[in-house]
N, C-alpha and C positions, 0 to 999 in steps of 0.2 A: 504494500500500500504506500502511495506517495502522499506524505502529510507535510503541510506547511504550518509552521508555528509563527504567528505574527504578534510581536510584543513591543511595547514601548514603556517608558516610565523610569523609575529609579532602579538601582541594583536589586532591591527587594522584589520588584516586579519581574525580574529576569531570572533570578536564582531558581524559582520553581520550574520555569520553562527549560532550563538547562538539565535539571534532574529528569524531567519528562522526556526530553530529547534522548538522553542516554538510555532510558528504559525502552523507548520505542525502537531505537537502533538495536538493542539487545533482542527485541522480539522480531527482528528481520525487516523492519519498515525503512523506507527511504525518507529521510527527514531533511527538510529545508527550514532553517531559522531565519526569519526576516526581522530586522531590528534597526534601531538607530546606530550610527557608526560608533558611538561611545561604548556600546555593549558588544560589538562584533567579536572582539578577541575573547571575551568572557564566554561566549556561546560556542566558540570554536573547539568542540570536543570531538574525539574520533568518530567518524562516520556521519557527521552532521555537516551539510553544506550551509554556509552562512552567507546571506545577502544583506546589503544595507540599503536603507531608504529612510529619508527624513532629514531633519535638521541636525546640525552639529551641536548636540546638547552635551557639553562637557560637564564633569562633576561640579565645577564651580558655578556654572549657569543654573544647573539643577538646584543646588543649594541656595543660590540667591533667589530663585523663583519661589522655593518653599518658604524662605524667610519672609519674603514679601507677602505671600498668602497667609502666613501665620498671624500677621498683624491685621487681617481683614475679617469681615463678617462672612457667613457661609456663602452667600450669593456672589460677593466680590471675590472670594476664593475661587469659585467655579470659573469666573471670567478670567482671572489671572492664569489659572492652569489651562483654560481653553486656549488663550492666546499663545501660550508656550507650545502646546501640542500642535497648533495650526501653523506654526512658523514654517515657511516654505511648503504650505499645504498642497498647492496645486501640483508641484513637482513630486511631492511625496505620494500623492494619490495616483498619479500616472505611473510612477515606478512600481507601486504595489500591484496595480492591475497587471503589469507585465510579469512581475515576479511570481504572482500567485497562480497564474494560469497553468493548466496542465496537472494540477494536483487533484488527487482523489478526495481530499478533505482539507479544509483550512481550519485550524483552531486559533482563534484570535482572543486576545485579552479584551475583556469587557470594556476597558477604558479607551480602546483603540477605535475611535469613531471613523478615522480615515480608512482603516482596513475594513470596517463594517461596510462603508460605502463601496469600496472596491469589490468585495465579494458579491454584493448585490448586483452591481453593474455587470460583472462578468458571469453572473448566474452560477456561482460555484457552490458546491455543498460545503456548509460551514457549521462549526460548533463554537461555543464561547466558554470562557472561564473567568471567574472572579475570585479574588483572594480575600474577600470580605463579604459579609451578608448585609451590609448597611443599607443598600438601596434595593433589597430584595422585597418587593411589595407583596404582602400577604395580609389577610384579615387578622392573623394571630398577633401581629405586633404593629405598632404605629411607626412612622418615620422617626429617626433619632431626635430626641429632645421634645417630642410631642406626647400628649397624654394618651394612654391606652383607652379607647372608647369602644372596644369590642368589635363586632362585625362592621361598625361604621368606620373602622380604621381605613377602609378603602377610600372614604371621602378625603381623609387626610393625605393619602398617597396621591389622589387626584390633584390636590392643591400643590403638592411638591412637583408633580409632573408638569403642571402648567407654569410654575415658577421657573423650573429648569428649561422648559421649552423657550422661554423668553430670552435665555442666554445663548441659544443655539443659532441665531441668525447669521453670525459670522461663518459658521460651518456651511450653511446653505449658500451663502455668497461665494465661498471658496469653491464649493463643488460646481456651482454654475460657471465660474470662470474656467474651471478645468473641463467643462463640456459634459458634466453629469446632470442627469435629470433628477437625481436623488434629492429630495427635500424633506425636512421634518424629522431627520434621524435624531435619536436622543444622544446627548453628550455624555460620554463616559458610562453608558449604560447599555451597551450592545448585549442583547439576549437572544440566543438562538432557541426557537421552539423545538428544533430537532434535538439538541442536546446543549444544556447549559450546566457546566460543572462549577460547583462551589468547593474550592480546594481549601477547606478549613476543617479543623478538628472538631468533631461533634462532642469532644470532651471539653472544649472551650466555648463554642457558640451554643446558642439555643436553636435547635433545628425546628423551624416552623412546621406544624402539622399539615398546613395547606400550601405546600410548595407549588409554584406554577408548573404547568405541563412541561415535561422535558428537563426539569431541573433536578440535579442529583448532587448531594453532598458526598464527596469522595473520602474525606479525611485529609490531613495535611500531606503535602507532597514533600516528604523528608528525603533528602539526598543520601543514599547509602553507599555512594562511591567512596573511594579512598580520599580522606581529607587532605588538603594542601598542608604541608608541614608549617609549623609556626616558626617565625624568625628565631635565631639562636638566642639572642638576648632575652626575648620574651619567654622562651622555653626554660632558660636558666632561672629567670625570675619566678616563674610558677613553681619550679622544683624546690626553691630555696626558702619557702615560707608558707604560711597559711593562705587559704584561698583569698584572692583579692576581690575588691569591688571593681567591676568593669563598667566604665562609662562610655556609652556609644550612642550617637544620634544618627548613624547611617548617613543617608543623603541629606538629612535635614540640617539646617544651620545650627539649631539648638540654641544654647545660651551664648551670651557675649563672653569674650575671653576673660574679662575681669570677674564676671560672676562665676564662671567655671573655675577660675583660680581660687576664689574664695571658698567654693564648695570643696575643692580638692584639699586645700590646706586644712579645713575643718575636719574632713574625714581622716586625713593623715594624723592630725592632732588627737583624734579619738583612738588612735592605735591601729588603724586599718591600713592595709596596703591597697594600691590603686593601679589599675591599667586604664589608660585613657586613649580613646581612638581619635583624638584631636589635640592640638597644641594647648597647653595649660598655662605656660609661663611660670611653672613651679618646678623647682629642682629638689629632689629628695631620693635617697636610696630605696625608699619604699614606693616609688612611682616609676612606671614605665609608660612612655608614650609610643604608640604604634600607629601604623596606617591600616590599610585593608588587610585583614587576616581572616582565616576560616573560623567562623563562629562555632562550628561543630567541634573544634578542639578547644577553643578558648572558653566558651561558656560553661562546659561541665567542670572546668578547673577553677571556676570563680565561686565566690560566696553569694553574690548578688549582682544583677545586671540592671544598670540605669539606662533607660532607653526612651525613645520617642513614641513607642506604641504602634509602629508599623506592623502590618500583618506578618511579614517575614521574620522580623526580629522577635515579635511576640511568640510565634510558634517555635523559633529556635531556642529562646530562653526557657519556654515551657518544656520542650523536648529534653533540654539539658537537666531539668529537674531542679532548677534554682529559682529563688524568688526574684521579683522585679520591683523597681521603683520607676513609675512611668511619668514622663513629662510630655503629654500630648500636645500637638501643634495644629495639625490640619486634618481634614477628611475623616477617615475611619479611625483615627488614632484615639479619639475620646471613647469610641465604642470598645476598643480593645482594653483601654485603661479601666473602664468600668467592669468588663468581664473578668479581668484578672483580680480586681478588688472583690468582686462577688464570689469568686472561687477561692478566696483566701490565700492567694499567692502574691499579693501586692497590697500595700496600704492605699489610702486615698491618693489619687494622682496629684502631682504638684503642677500648679498652673504656671505656664511660661509668662513671666512678667518681670519688670524691672525690680531689682532688689531681692530676687528669689534665691540667691546663693545660700543664705543661712537657712532658709526653710528647707531647701533641698538637702543640705548637709544633715539637718536634724532628721529628716525622713529616712535618709540612707542609714544613719547610725542606728536609729530605732529598728528599722526593718532588718538590718543585718544581725541584730541581737535577738530577734523574735523567733523562737523555736517553732511556733505554730505556722508561720509562713514557710519555714524550711521544710517542715513535715508535709504540708499540703502541696508544696512545689514538687517534692520528691515523688509523692503518690501520683500527681498529675503527669509528671514526666514518664513514669512507668506506663500509664495508659496510652499516652501519645506514641511511645515507641512501639507499641503493639499494633498500631494502625498500619494499614497497607494502602494508603491513599493513592500512590502511583499505580499500583496494580489495578485498583478499582477504576482509575481514570483510563488506563490503557484498554481495559476490557470494555468500558463504555464506548470509547472511540471505535474500537474494532467492531462492536455490535452495530453501531450506526452505519459504518461503511458496508456491512453485510446487507443492510436494508435499502441501500441506495439503488 
């Protein structure tokens, strides 16, 4: 079977596609991964053909866009992220149409509106995947932040749909300029009725009883390939003392350097060791600063992970069996922060705001010393590691192609 995987976004949006690509190749399928240039090298695993389409979205631009969105209200965030994703949109759309032709099935990220338009124009069989359930409209739950009014939750979802539709005009305009008749497609919410995968752990999310037709919760797509080795200095640091606090905000800008420095100093003064995945401006034998490393090795060696609450980092921390302290910024991150709090593996989230350094340090120190968080996180990790989300996803994709 010839399968194309079309993804965009942050590194957290790409890691699950890499794991799926490996599993599909192992099953004998021909796999093409189509992504932004910034992610091409990361997706270049044996047996996978990688093609690039879209804007030059380097990590600095991604972080700057996320930082700008974090300071805005929900609808302004949507507009900021929309404009980022639609950069060079006409050329991106035309390239996708050419690259996706000839495949038996296209699996696209639900946030990839341009790929959604391309598969519809080319009349290609397609499925979709999302890594969070936040905009999964059901009667069982209201949109995030709205009251639960039972069966009438559908009315609330209708309000959200109409509000989001008002932000989609630039997508319509871009497609018209590119020669497409597609209009009125949803932004960041591509949903295939043929098959829509929700690649989330049912041990973390609440699975609605009234999932839309064709929607399937697979479990987390945890990569079981050989992890990339840790840098020598980090490996030595982990071996030489008790499990450290890991502070990582992924592609998010996170805190200001001064606030991060205040937090790190306070945590060090409390007798804890720290691994920071961003510059802190602090020097200490109990601190190591690192760049991009494989969380599958780092997180299980930590005592607690401080993160932004992205879907990928959330699942990685939970699979490692360690507690979290979450500093949510945009999108689905508040949802994940709330779920971890309700599961007892994280305290109340810390709001990203000026002067938050001391509050975050207090939350870290208290959480790291709480045996209840550690016990709940260990039990959750065991449940996640028993899931077979990749196998479920592959079997679902194969079943779809047999029915085409």
